[in-house]
C-alpha positions in Angstrom: -8.1 4.5 -13.6 -6.0 6.9 -15.7 -3.6 7.8 -13.1 -0.7 5.7 -11.7 -0.4 5.1 -8.1 2.8 3.5 -6.6 2.5 1.8 -3.2 4.9 0.3 -0.8 4.5 -3.4 -0.1 5.8 -5.2 2.8 5.7 -9.0 3.2 6.0 -10.9 6.5 5.8 -14.5 7.4 3.3 -15.4 9.9 3.0 -19.2 10.5 2.3 -21.0 7.3 1.2 -17.8 5.5 2.7 -14.7 4.1 1.1 -11.4 4.9 1.4 -8.4 2.6 0.7 -4.9 3.8 0.5 -1.5 2.2 1.3 0.6 5.3 0.3 4.1 3.9 -3.2 2.9 2.9 -3.6 0.5 5.9 -4.5 -2.4 3.4 -3.4 -5.9 3.9 -3.9 -9.5 2.5 -2.2 -12.9 2.6 -1.3 -15.9 0.6 0.5 -19.2 0.8 3.6 -17.9 -1.0 5.2 -14.5 -1.3 4.0 -14.1 -4.9 0.5 -15.1 -4.0 0.6 -12.6 -1.0 1.7 -9.9 -3.4 -1.0 -10.6 -5.9 -3.7 -10.8 -3.1 -2.5 -7.5 -1.9 -2.5 -5.9 -5.3 -6.1 -7.0 -5.7 -7.0 -5.6 -2.1 -5.3 -2.2 -2.9 -7.1 -2.0 -6.3 -10.4 -2.6 -4.7 -9.7 0.0 -2.1 -8.6 2.5 -4.7 -11.7 1.8 -6.9 -13.9 2.3 -3.9 -12.2 5.7 -3.1 -12.6 6.7 -6.8 -16.4 5.8 -6.7 -16.8 7.9 -3.6 -14.9 10.7 -5.1 -12.4 10.7 -2.2 -9.3 9.2 -3.8 -7.2 12.4 -4.0 -8.1 13.4 -0.3 -7.2 9.8 0.9 -3.8 9.7 -0.8 -3.0 13.2 0.3 -3.8 12.3 3.9 -1.6 9.1 3.6 1.3 11.2 2.6 1.3 10.7 -1.1 2.3 13.5 -3.6 1.3 13.8 -7.1 3.7 14.2 -9.9 2.0 14.6 -13.3 -0.3 11.7 -13.5 1.5 9.6 -10.9 0.9 9.4 -7.2 4.0 8.6 -5.2 4.3 7.5 -1.5 6.3 9.6 0.9 9.9 8.6 1.0 11.7 8.4 4.4 15.0 10.2 4.7 16.3 7.5 7.0 15.1 4.1 8.4 16.6 2.1 11.3 15.5 -0.4 13.9 15.7 1.1 17.4 15.5 -1.0 20.6 13.5 0.4 23.4 14.0 -0.8 27.0 
């Protein structure tokens, strides 16, 4: 892969495991530590990206997920604000 793709990573604790997700690409993985969850997620995202490249759909998938391309880098969409809102 000659282009660089930056993805957002979120890590959550679920029981005895840590779950890592890449929300824009809807890819997740897990590990017994935060670092192992991050590494496992990197591998899962890399496999997803490689498969998209092989199918010739990577640019389309990234654009549909809200990524923008700047030179040889793909960047995820950046929120202008985030907050937790209670409902009900």
